[in-house]
N, CA, C and O atoms as CSV, one atom per row, in Angstrom:
chain,resi,resn,atom,element,x,y,z
A,1,UNK,N,N,0.817,-1.191,0.000
A,1,UNK,CA,C,0.000,0.000,0.000
A,1,UNK,C,C,0.867,1.264,0.000
A,1,UNK,O,O,0.556,2.238,-0.685
A,2,UNK,N,N,1.966,1.236,0.782
A,2,UNK,CA,C,2.845,2.403,0.824
A,2,UNK,C,C,3.538,2.623,-0.520
A,2,UNK,O,O,3.649,3.756,-0.988
A,3,UNK,N,N,4.000,1.546,-1.131
A,3,UNK,CA,C,4.665,1.686,-2.432
A,3,UNK,C,C,3.681,2.213,-3.477
A,3,UNK,O,O,4.050,3.037,-4.315
A,4,UNK,N,N,2.448,1.751,-3.435
A,4,UNK,CA,C,1.423,2.233,-4.374
A,4,UNK,C,C,1.145,3.712,-4.136
A,4,UNK,O,O,1.009,4.479,-5.090
A,5,UNK,N,N,1.058,4.117,-2.875
A,5,UNK,CA,C,0.827,5.528,-2.556
A,5,UNK,C,C,1.986,6.373,-3.054
A,5,UNK,O,O,1.779,7.424,-3.660
A,6,UNK,N,N,3.206,5.914,-2.798
A,6,UNK,CA,C,4.406,6.629,-3.240
A,6,UNK,C,C,4.408,6.752,-4.759
A,6,UNK,O,O,4.687,7.823,-5.297
A,7,UNK,N,N,4.100,5.663,-5.446
A,7,UNK,CA,C,4.049,5.672,-6.905
A,7,UNK,C,C,2.986,6.599,-7.454
A,7,UNK,O,O,3.102,7.085,-8.579
A,8,UNK,N,N,1.937,6.853,-6.657
A,8,UNK,CA,C,0.860,7.743,-7.076
A,8,UNK,C,C,1.144,9.203,-6.723
A,8,UNK,O,O,0.314,10.077,-6.973
A,9,UNK,N,N,2.324,9.466,-6.139
A,9,UNK,CA,C,2.697,10.841,-5.830
A,9,UNK,C,C,2.343,11.321,-4.447
A,9,UNK,O,O,2.474,12.512,-4.164
A,10,UNK,N,N,1.896,10.433,-3.567
A,10,UNK,CA,C,1.588,10.820,-2.193
A,10,UNK,C,C,2.894,11.150,-1.472
A,10,UNK,O,O,3.875,10.421,-1.612
A,11,UNK,N,N,2.917,12.229,-0.712
A,11,UNK,CA,C,4.095,12.602,0.061
A,11,UNK,C,C,4.206,11.672,1.267
A,11,UNK,O,O,3.276,11.553,2.064
A,12,UNK,N,N,5.347,11.025,1.384
A,12,UNK,CA,C,5.633,10.133,2.506
A,12,UNK,C,C,6.744,10.770,3.324
A,12,UNK,O,O,7.720,11.269,2.763
A,13,UNK,N,N,6.606,10.758,4.633
A,13,UNK,CA,C,7.629,11.396,5.457
A,13,UNK,C,C,7.653,10.765,6.837
A,13,UNK,O,O,6.820,9.920,7.165
A,14,UNK,N,N,8.611,11.185,7.633
A,14,UNK,CA,C,8.692,10.718,9.002
A,14,UNK,C,C,9.955,11.230,9.654
A,14,UNK,O,O,10.901,11.645,8.983
A,15,UNK,N,N,9.954,11.194,10.958
A,15,UNK,CA,C,11.122,11.593,11.737
A,15,UNK,C,C,11.650,10.375,12.481
A,15,UNK,O,O,10.886,9.482,12.849
A,16,UNK,N,N,12.950,10.343,12.698
A,16,UNK,CA,C,13.604,9.263,13.424
A,16,UNK,C,C,13.332,7.933,12.724
A,16,UNK,O,O,13.694,7.783,11.557
A,17,UNK,N,N,12.712,6.970,13.389
A,17,UNK,CA,C,12.412,5.683,12.749
A,17,UNK,C,C,11.504,5.873,11.535
A,17,UNK,O,O,11.556,5.082,10.593
A,18,UNK,N,N,10.683,6.903,11.554
A,18,UNK,CA,C,9.814,7.201,10.424
A,18,UNK,C,C,10.577,7.702,9.215
A,18,UNK,O,O,10.055,7.671,8.101
A,19,UNK,N,N,11.801,8.163,9.412
A,19,UNK,CA,C,12.678,8.527,8.304
A,19,UNK,C,C,13.527,7.328,7.895
A,19,UNK,O,O,13.830,7.149,6.715
A,20,UNK,N,N,13.909,6.513,8.866
A,20,UNK,CA,C,14.714,5.319,8.587
A,20,UNK,C,C,14.051,4.383,7.596
A,20,UNK,O,O,14.715,3.834,6.717
A,21,UNK,N,N,12.760,4.199,7.728
A,21,UNK,CA,C,12.068,3.106,7.031
A,21,UNK,C,C,12.140,3.193,5.521
A,21,UNK,O,O,12.027,2.159,4.862
A,22,UNK,N,N,12.321,4.361,4.937
A,22,UNK,CA,C,12.254,4.512,3.483
A,22,UNK,C,C,13.493,3.990,2.778
A,22,UNK,O,O,13.433,3.659,1.594
A,23,UNK,N,N,14.622,3.910,3.484
A,23,UNK,CA,C,15.885,3.478,2.879
A,23,UNK,C,C,16.045,1.967,2.967
A,23,UNK,O,O,15.262,1.274,3.617
A,24,UNK,N,N,17.075,1.479,2.298
A,24,UNK,CA,C,17.409,0.055,2.370
A,24,UNK,C,C,17.851,-0.332,3.777
A,24,UNK,O,O,17.543,-1.422,4.259
A,25,UNK,N,N,18.575,0.573,4.428
A,25,UNK,CA,C,19.171,0.270,5.724
A,25,UNK,C,C,19.278,1.553,6.543
A,25,UNK,O,O,19.150,2.656,6.011
A,26,UNK,N,N,19.513,1.394,7.845
A,26,UNK,CA,C,19.597,2.553,8.733
A,26,UNK,C,C,20.274,2.146,10.043
A,26,UNK,O,O,20.710,1.008,10.213
A,27,UNK,N,N,20.348,3.106,10.955
A,27,UNK,CA,C,20.815,2.809,12.307
A,27,UNK,C,C,19.637,2.910,13.265
A,27,UNK,O,O,18.702,3.681,13.052
A,28,UNK,N,N,19.706,2.116,14.317
A,28,UNK,CA,C,18.648,2.143,15.328
A,28,UNK,C,C,19.250,1.926,16.708
A,28,UNK,O,O,20.260,1.238,16.858
A,29,UNK,N,N,18.623,2.515,17.705
A,29,UNK,CA,C,19.009,2.210,19.087
A,29,UNK,C,C,17.908,1.371,19.750
A,29,UNK,O,O,17.899,1.213,20.970
A,30,UNK,N,N,16.998,0.844,18.957
A,30,UNK,CA,C,15.878,0.067,19.492
A,30,UNK,C,C,16.309,-1.233,20.147
A,30,UNK,O,O,15.653,-1.705,21.076
A,31,UNK,N,N,17.403,-1.818,19.676
A,31,UNK,CA,C,17.853,-3.092,20.222
A,31,UNK,C,C,18.772,-2.918,21.421
A,31,UNK,O,O,18.901,-3.821,22.248
A,32,UNK,N,N,19.409,-1.757,21.514
A,32,UNK,CA,C,20.328,-1.439,22.610
A,32,UNK,C,C,21.408,-2.493,22.793
A,32,UNK,O,O,21.784,-2.820,23.919
A,33,UNK,N,N,21.911,-3.030,21.666
A,33,UNK,CA,C,22.996,-4.001,21.717
A,33,UNK,C,C,24.335,-3.275,21.667
A,33,UNK,O,O,25.232,-3.549,22.463
A,34,UNK,N,N,24.456,-2.360,20.735
A,34,UNK,CA,C,25.680,-1.586,20.578
A,34,UNK,C,C,25.322,-0.106,20.634
A,34,UNK,O,O,24.242,0.263,21.096
A,35,UNK,N,N,26.228,0.733,20.165
A,35,UNK,CA,C,25.999,2.178,20.196
A,35,UNK,C,C,24.789,2.554,19.347
A,35,UNK,O,O,23.866,3.204,19.838
A,36,UNK,N,N,24.786,2.165,18.119
A,36,UNK,CA,C,23.638,2.315,17.209
A,36,UNK,C,C,23.771,1.153,16.246
A,36,UNK,O,O,24.709,1.094,15.451
A,37,UNK,N,N,22.848,0.250,16.320
A,37,UNK,CA,C,22.931,-0.986,15.557
A,37,UNK,C,C,22.460,-0.806,14.123
A,37,UNK,O,O,21.650,0.074,13.831
A,38,UNK,N,N,22.982,-1.660,13.215
A,38,UNK,CA,C,22.502,-1.614,11.841
A,38,UNK,C,C,21.132,-2.268,11.734
A,38,UNK,O,O,20.862,-3.286,12.370
A,39,UNK,N,N,20.293,-1.678,10.937
A,39,UNK,CA,C,18.985,-2.228,10.613
A,39,UNK,C,C,18.967,-2.334,9.085
A,39,UNK,O,O,18.967,-1.315,8.394
A,40,UNK,N,N,18.953,-3.550,8.563
A,40,UNK,CA,C,19.176,-3.730,7.124
A,40,UNK,C,C,17.930,-4.184,6.366
A,40,UNK,O,O,18.034,-4.672,5.241
A,41,UNK,N,N,16.765,-4.028,6.968
A,41,UNK,CA,C,15.559,-4.468,6.281
A,41,UNK,C,C,14.539,-3.340,6.136
A,41,UNK,O,O,13.357,-3.508,6.437
A,42,UNK,N,N,15.022,-2.184,5.667
A,42,UNK,CA,C,14.117,-1.076,5.397
A,42,UNK,C,C,13.254,-1.358,4.183
A,42,UNK,O,O,13.428,-2.381,3.522
A,43,UNK,N,N,12.339,-0.477,3.887
A,43,UNK,CA,C,11.440,-0.653,2.746
A,43,UNK,C,C,12.176,-0.591,1.414
A,43,UNK,O,O,11.722,-1.168,0.425
A,44,UNK,N,N,13.306,0.105,1.383
A,44,UNK,CA,C,14.112,0.151,0.169
A,44,UNK,C,C,13.586,1.056,-0.930
A,44,UNK,O,O,14.003,0.925,-2.080
A,45,UNK,N,N,12.687,1.965,-0.609
A,45,UNK,CA,C,12.240,2.932,-1.614
A,45,UNK,C,C,13.425,3.788,-2.055
A,45,UNK,O,O,13.531,4.166,-3.222
A,46,UNK,N,N,14.310,4.087,-1.111
A,46,UNK,CA,C,15.519,4.878,-1.376
A,46,UNK,C,C,16.731,3.972,-1.203
A,46,UNK,O,O,16.815,3.228,-0.225
A,47,UNK,N,N,17.661,4.029,-2.137
A,47,UNK,CA,C,18.855,3.197,-2.025
A,47,UNK,C,C,19.793,3.761,-0.969
A,47,UNK,O,O,19.769,4.955,-0.671
A,48,UNK,N,N,20.608,2.898,-0.416
A,48,UNK,CA,C,21.576,3.306,0.583
A,48,UNK,C,C,21.003,3.272,1.988
A,48,UNK,O,O,19.975,2.649,2.253
A,49,UNK,N,N,21.701,3.960,2.878
A,49,UNK,CA,C,21.303,3.947,4.286
A,49,UNK,C,C,20.975,5.360,4.770
A,49,UNK,O,O,21.263,6.355,4.103
A,50,UNK,N,N,20.362,5.410,5.956
A,50,UNK,CA,C,19.986,6.683,6.562
A,50,UNK,C,C,20.292,6.646,8.054
A,50,UNK,O,O,20.163,5.608,8.703
A,51,UNK,N,N,20.696,7.787,8.580
A,51,UNK,CA,C,20.966,7.907,10.006
A,51,UNK,C,C,20.350,9.190,10.545
A,51,UNK,O,O,20.773,10.284,10.169
A,52,UNK,N,N,19.343,9.071,11.433
A,52,UNK,CA,C,18.799,10.256,12.099
A,52,UNK,C,C,19.633,10.588,13.344
A,52,UNK,O,O,20.507,9.813,13.731
A,53,UNK,N,N,19.366,11.712,13.952
A,53,UNK,CA,C,19.997,12.103,15.234
A,53,UNK,C,C,21.525,12.122,15.151
A,53,UNK,O,O,22.212,11.798,16.121
A,54,UNK,N,N,22.044,12.502,13.995
A,54,UNK,CA,C,23.481,12.421,13.758
A,54,UNK,C,C,24.267,13.253,14.764
A,54,UNK,O,O,25.366,12.866,15.161
A,55,UNK,N,N,23.721,14.380,15.175
A,55,UNK,CA,C,24.387,15.208,16.185
A,55,UNK,C,C,23.685,15.145,17.531
A,55,UNK,O,O,24.214,15.660,18.516
A,56,UNK,N,N,22.527,14.540,17.604
A,56,UNK,CA,C,21.710,14.588,18.813
A,56,UNK,C,C,21.945,13.450,19.782
A,56,UNK,O,O,21.565,13.540,20.949
A,57,UNK,N,N,22.566,12.380,19.313
A,57,UNK,CA,C,22.884,11.244,20.177
A,57,UNK,C,C,24.363,10.953,20.006
A,57,UNK,O,O,24.827,10.702,18.894
A,58,UNK,N,N,25.091,10.986,21.084
A,58,UNK,CA,C,26.551,10.935,21.076
A,58,UNK,C,C,27.130,9.799,20.230
A,58,UNK,O,O,28.160,9.985,19.582
A,59,UNK,N,N,26.505,8.657,20.224
A,59,UNK,CA,C,27.059,7.499,19.536
A,59,UNK,C,C,26.641,7.363,18.075
A,59,UNK,O,O,27.195,6.524,17.365
A,60,UNK,N,N,25.694,8.152,17.610
A,60,UNK,CA,C,25.189,7.973,16.243
A,60,UNK,C,C,26.256,8.213,15.177
A,60,UNK,O,O,26.454,7.366,14.306
A,61,UNK,N,N,26.943,9.346,15.233
A,61,UNK,CA,C,27.927,9.678,14.201
A,61,UNK,C,C,29.026,8.617,14.115
A,61,UNK,O,O,29.258,8.082,13.031
A,62,UNK,N,N,29.713,8.293,15.222
A,62,UNK,CA,C,30.776,7.288,15.097
A,62,UNK,C,C,30.251,5.904,14.707
A,62,UNK,O,O,30.927,5.172,13.985
A,63,UNK,N,N,29.066,5.541,15.171
A,63,UNK,CA,C,28.506,4.238,14.808
A,63,UNK,C,C,28.184,4.172,13.318
A,63,UNK,O,O,28.549,3.209,12.645
A,64,UNK,N,N,27.505,5.188,12.803
A,64,UNK,CA,C,27.142,5.204,11.383
A,64,UNK,C,C,28.387,5.139,10.510
A,64,UNK,O,O,28.443,4.372,9.548
A,65,UNK,N,N,29.380,5.945,10.851
A,65,UNK,CA,C,30.615,5.946,10.076
A,65,UNK,C,C,31.312,4.591,10.130
A,65,UNK,O,O,31.788,4.097,9.109
A,66,UNK,N,N,31.371,3.999,11.295
A,66,UNK,CA,C,32.020,2.697,11.463
A,66,UNK,C,C,31.276,1.599,10.703
A,66,UNK,O,O,31.900,0.760,10.054
A,67,UNK,N,N,29.956,1.603,10.781
A,67,UNK,CA,C,29.154,0.592,10.088
A,67,UNK,C,C,29.305,0.700,8.573
A,67,UNK,O,O,29.360,-0.317,7.881
A,68,UNK,N,N,29.370,1.915,8.058
A,68,UNK,CA,C,29.566,2.111,6.619
A,68,UNK,C,C,30.972,1.711,6.223
A,68,UNK,O,O,31.161,1.037,5.210
A,69,UNK,N,N,31.955,2.111,6.999
A,69,UNK,CA,C,33.341,1.792,6.671
A,69,UNK,C,C,33.584,0.284,6.685
A,69,UNK,O,O,34.381,-0.222,5.896
A,70,UNK,N,N,32.898,-0.440,7.582
A,70,UNK,CA,C,33.049,-1.894,7.686
A,70,UNK,C,C,32.210,-2.654,6.658
A,70,UNK,O,O,32.348,-3.870,6.527
A,71,UNK,N,N,31.343,-1.951,5.931
A,71,UNK,CA,C,30.490,-2.603,4.954
A,71,UNK,C,C,29.217,-3.193,5.538
A,71,UNK,O,O,28.480,-3.883,4.832
A,72,UNK,N,N,28.941,-2.935,6.820
A,72,UNK,CA,C,27.713,-3.429,7.446
A,72,UNK,C,C,26.488,-2.643,6.982
A,72,UNK,O,O,25.367,-3.150,7.026
A,73,UNK,N,N,26.702,-1.416,6.541
A,73,UNK,CA,C,25.651,-0.582,5.956
A,73,UNK,C,C,26.167,-0.023,4.642
A,73,UNK,O,O,27.362,0.240,4.512
A,74,UNK,N,N,25.286,0.164,3.661
A,74,UNK,CA,C,25.719,0.825,2.427
A,74,UNK,C,C,25.929,2.321,2.695
A,74,UNK,O,O,25.430,2.844,3.691
A,75,UNK,N,N,26.657,3.004,1.820
A,75,UNK,CA,C,26.799,4.454,1.959
A,75,UNK,C,C,25.429,5.102,2.091
A,75,UNK,O,O,24.430,4.569,1.607
A,76,UNK,N,N,25.387,6.271,2.759
A,76,UNK,CA,C,24.083,6.871,2.962
A,76,UNK,C,C,24.106,8.325,3.369
A,76,UNK,O,O,25.118,9.019,3.268
A,77,UNK,N,N,22.951,8.754,3.831
A,77,UNK,CA,C,22.696,10.135,4.240
A,77,UNK,C,C,22.479,10.161,5.751
A,77,UNK,O,O,21.795,9.300,6.303
A,78,UNK,N,N,23.063,11.151,6.409
A,78,UNK,CA,C,22.857,11.355,7.840
A,78,UNK,C,C,22.321,12.759,8.053
A,78,UNK,O,O,22.754,13.706,7.395
A,79,UNK,N,N,21.374,12.889,8.978
A,79,UNK,CA,C,20.788,14.192,9.282
A,79,UNK,C,C,20.898,14.481,10.767
A,79,UNK,O,O,20.571,13.644,11.609
A,80,UNK,N,N,21.372,15.700,11.076
A,80,UNK,CA,C,21.341,16.179,12.450
A,80,UNK,C,C,19.890,16.324,12.889
A,80,UNK,O,O,18.983,16.309,12.056
A,81,UNK,N,N,19.668,16.464,14.184
A,81,UNK,CA,C,18.340,16.791,14.667
A,81,UNK,C,C,17.901,18.110,14.026
A,81,UNK,O,O,18.733,18.986,13.785
A,82,UNK,N,N,16.630,18.255,13.755
A,82,UNK,CA,C,16.028,19.435,13.134
A,82,UNK,C,C,16.348,19.566,11.646
A,82,UNK,O,O,16.209,20.650,11.079
A,83,UNK,N,N,16.778,18.469,11.004
A,83,UNK,CA,C,17.077,18.483,9.573
A,83,UNK,C,C,16.279,17.387,8.883
A,83,UNK,O,O,16.094,16.298,9.428
A,84,UNK,N,N,15.807,17.689,7.674
A,84,UNK,CA,C,15.100,16.707,6.855
A,84,UNK,C,C,15.775,16.610,5.491
A,84,UNK,O,O,16.233,17.611,4.941
A,85,UNK,N,N,15.831,15.411,4.961
A,85,UNK,CA,C,16.309,15.182,3.605
A,85,UNK,C,C,15.070,15.070,2.714
A,85,UNK,O,O,14.229,14.194,2.915
A,86,UNK,N,N,14.969,15.951,1.745
A,86,UNK,CA,C,13.808,15.987,0.842
A,86,UNK,C,C,14.185,15.290,-0.465
A,86,UNK,O,O,15.054,15.750,-1.207
A,87,UNK,N,N,13.521,14.185,-0.724
A,87,UNK,CA,C,13.735,13.436,-1.961
A,87,UNK,C,C,12.572,13.686,-2.901
A,87,UNK,O,O,11.423,13.794,-2.472
A,88,UNK,N,N,12.879,13.777,-4.182
A,88,UNK,CA,C,11.869,13.801,-5.228
A,88,UNK,C,C,12.096,12.513,-6.008
A,88,UNK,O,O,13.116,12.352,-6.678
A,89,UNK,N,N,11.144,11.609,-5.917
A,89,UNK,CA,C,11.384,10.270,-6.428
A,89,UNK,C,C,12.484,9.645,-5.601
A,89,UNK,O,O,12.387,9.589,-4.375
A,90,UNK,N,N,13.522,9.179,-6.253
A,90,UNK,CA,C,14.652,8.586,-5.528
A,90,UNK,C,C,15.866,9.508,-5.478
A,90,UNK,O,O,16.931,9.103,-5.013
A,91,UNK,N,N,15.716,10.733,-5.949
A,91,UNK,CA,C,16.823,11.693,-5.978
A,91,UNK,C,C,16.741,12.658,-4.802
A,91,UNK,O,O,15.679,13.202,-4.502
A,92,UNK,N,N,17.875,12.863,-4.145
A,92,UNK,CA,C,17.919,13.857,-3.069
A,92,UNK,C,C,17.769,15.237,-3.697
A,92,UNK,O,O,18.608,15.665,-4.489
A,93,UNK,N,N,16.703,15.920,-3.339
A,93,UNK,CA,C,16.423,17.253,-3.879
A,93,UNK,C,C,17.137,18.321,-3.061
A,93,UNK,O,O,17.806,19.190,-3.620
A,94,UNK,N,N,16.997,18.258,-1.730
A,94,UNK,CA,C,17.683,19.203,-0.857
A,94,UNK,C,C,17.566,18.744,0.583
A,94,UNK,O,O,16.731,17.906,0.926
A,95,UNK,N,N,18.419,19.311,1.414
A,95,UNK,CA,C,18.305,19.144,2.862
A,95,UNK,C,C,17.831,20.474,3.418
A,95,UNK,O,O,18.292,21.533,2.992
A,96,UNK,N,N,16.913,20.419,4.366
A,96,UNK,CA,C,16.396,21.635,4.987
A,96,UNK,C,C,16.539,21.517,6.500
A,96,UNK,O,O,16.435,20.428,7.064
A,97,UNK,N,N,16.778,22.654,7.146
A,97,UNK,CA,C,16.976,22.677,8.596
A,97,UNK,C,C,16.037,23.672,9.248
A,97,UNK,O,O,15.774,24.750,8.716
A,98,UNK,N,N,15.539,23.288,10.410
A,98,UNK,CA,C,14.698,24.177,11.204
A,98,UNK,C,C,15.508,24.804,12.335
A,98,UNK,O,O,14.946,25.473,13.201
A,99,UNK,N,N,16.808,24.596,12.335
A,99,UNK,CA,C,17.689,25.136,13.376
A,99,UNK,C,C,19.014,25.527,12.730
A,99,UNK,O,O,19.625,24.732,12.016
A,100,UNK,N,N,19.442,26.734,12.982
A,100,UNK,CA,C,20.711,27.208,12.435
A,100,UNK,C,C,21.856,26.318,12.909
A,100,UNK,O,O,21.934,25.952,14.081
A,101,UNK,N,N,22.741,25.979,11.973
A,101,UNK,CA,C,23.909,25.169,12.289
A,101,UNK,C,C,23.692,23.676,12.140
A,101,UNK,O,O,24.662,22.919,12.123
A,102,UNK,N,N,22.451,23.229,12.033
A,102,UNK,CA,C,22.176,21.803,11.836
A,102,UNK,C,C,22.407,21.459,10.368
A,102,UNK,O,O,22.162,22.284,9.488
A,103,UNK,N,N,22.880,20.237,10.104
A,103,UNK,CA,C,23.216,19.889,8.737
A,103,UNK,C,C,22.884,18.465,8.357
A,103,UNK,O,O,22.379,17.673,9.154
A,104,UNK,N,N,23.189,18.173,7.101
A,104,UNK,CA,C,23.032,16.833,6.543
A,104,UNK,C,C,24.353,16.459,5.885
A,104,UNK,O,O,25.142,17.327,5.510
A,105,UNK,N,N,24.582,15.152,5.750
A,105,UNK,CA,C,25.882,14.666,5.289
A,105,UNK,C,C,25.705,13.430,4.426
A,105,UNK,O,O,24.799,12.628,4.653
A,106,UNK,N,N,26.564,13.282,3.445
A,106,UNK,CA,C,26.668,12.043,2.688
A,106,UNK,C,C,27.866,11.309,3.295
A,106,UNK,O,O,28.952,11.877,3.409
A,107,UNK,N,N,27.669,10.059,3.679
A,107,UNK,CA,C,28.729,9.280,4.331
A,107,UNK,C,C,29.013,8.043,3.479
A,107,UNK,O,O,28.103,7.302,3.109
A,108,UNK,N,N,30.297,7.840,3.178
A,108,UNK,CA,C,30.707,6.706,2.356
A,108,UNK,C,C,32.002,6.122,2.906
A,108,UNK,O,O,32.707,6.789,3.663
A,109,UNK,N,N,32.324,4.878,2.534
A,109,UNK,CA,C,33.577,4.295,3.022
A,109,UNK,C,C,34.760,5.009,2.387
A,109,UNK,O,O,34.657,5.557,1.289
A,110,UNK,N,N,35.882,4.995,3.091
A,110,UNK,CA,C,37.082,5.631,2.567
A,110,UNK,C,C,38.317,4.865,2.988
A,110,UNK,O,O,38.224,3.868,3.703
A,111,UNK,N,N,39.449,5.319,2.556
A,111,UNK,CA,C,40.711,4.711,2.963
A,111,UNK,C,C,41.033,5.148,4.380
A,111,UNK,O,O,41.335,6.317,4.617
A,112,UNK,N,N,40.972,4.226,5.318
A,112,UNK,CA,C,41.310,4.546,6.696
A,112,UNK,C,C,40.171,5.146,7.495
A,112,UNK,O,O,40.410,5.682,8.577
A,113,UNK,N,N,38.967,5.081,7.017
A,113,UNK,CA,C,37.819,5.610,7.753
A,113,UNK,C,C,36.770,6.174,6.824
A,113,UNK,O,O,37.050,6.503,5.671
A,114,UNK,N,N,35.580,6.280,7.329
A,114,UNK,CA,C,34.472,6.790,6.529
A,114,UNK,C,C,34.720,8.241,6.133
A,114,UNK,O,O,35.376,8.997,6.850
A,115,UNK,N,N,34.182,8.606,4.982
A,115,UNK,CA,C,34.272,9.970,4.473
A,115,UNK,C,C,32.917,10.632,4.675
A,115,UNK,O,O,31.890,10.110,4.242
A,116,UNK,N,N,32.922,11.776,5.330
A,116,UNK,CA,C,31.705,12.536,5.604
A,116,UNK,C,C,31.735,13.817,4.774
A,116,UNK,O,O,32.604,14.670,4.951
A,117,UNK,N,N,30.769,13.934,3.866
A,117,UNK,CA,C,30.684,15.113,2.998
A,117,UNK,C,C,29.474,15.944,3.408
A,117,UNK,O,O,28.343,15.482,3.259
A,118,UNK,N,N,29.680,17.161,3.922
A,118,UNK,CA,C,28.526,18.018,4.255
A,118,UNK,C,C,27.719,18.332,3.005
A,118,UNK,O,O,28.276,18.603,1.941
A,119,UNK,N,N,26.408,18.292,3.147
A,119,UNK,CA,C,25.504,18.625,2.046
A,119,UNK,C,C,24.968,20.037,2.240
A,119,UNK,O,O,24.754,20.462,3.375
A,120,UNK,N,N,24.749,20.765,1.158
A,120,UNK,CA,C,24.121,22.083,1.311
A,120,UNK,C,C,22.798,21.901,2.044
A,120,UNK,O,O,22.002,21.026,1.704
A,121,UNK,N,N,22.575,22.735,3.049
A,121,UNK,CA,C,21.365,22.629,3.856
A,121,UNK,C,C,20.726,24.004,3.954
A,121,UNK,O,O,21.336,24.955,4.443
A,122,UNK,N,N,19.497,24.094,3.484
A,122,UNK,CA,C,18.777,25.370,3.480
A,122,UNK,C,C,18.074,25.554,4.817
A,122,UNK,O,O,17.331,24.678,5.259
A,123,UNK,N,N,18.308,26.687,5.456
A,123,UNK,CA,C,17.657,27.024,6.705
A,123,UNK,C,C,16.237,27.517,6.420
A,123,UNK,O,O,16.041,28.466,5.661
A,124,UNK,N,N,15.271,26.875,7.026
A,124,UNK,CA,C,13.886,27.306,6.875
A,124,UNK,C,C,13.656,28.533,7.755
A,124,UNK,O,O,14.088,28.561,8.907
A,125,UNK,N,N,12.993,29.522,7.226
A,125,UNK,CA,C,12.733,30.726,8.006
A,125,UNK,C,C,11.230,30.956,8.085
A,125,UNK,O,O,10.465,30.462,7.257
A,126,UNK,N,N,10.829,31.707,9.084
A,126,UNK,CA,C,9.398,31.993,9.254
A,126,UNK,C,C,9.049,33.323,8.654
A,126,UNK,O,O,7.890,33.735,8.701
């Protein structure tokens, strides 16, 4: 039903776990096994992985980077608290922030550690 709605142009969104679900994989603290565990059975509407709370939970950034560098998660997008990644279809259209200084990042494996690339993030104003 969700895939049919998405295919019909319905806007799908969510925060935290509600943002995780659209990608192939993500990080979660729901299991409380490690710092932020890999979750590899997302809906897969979007390729790659997603990480919410990138700056809001101390262990998220290092866990996401480590999981990607080790190949436990595919490369992906990470968003600080108060940031949303806006996709049009399967393409990242833009990152938007409701708080100054909050950002989004593309994270991929690299030589000697994950590579974190800041993404342009538009500050929403009232």
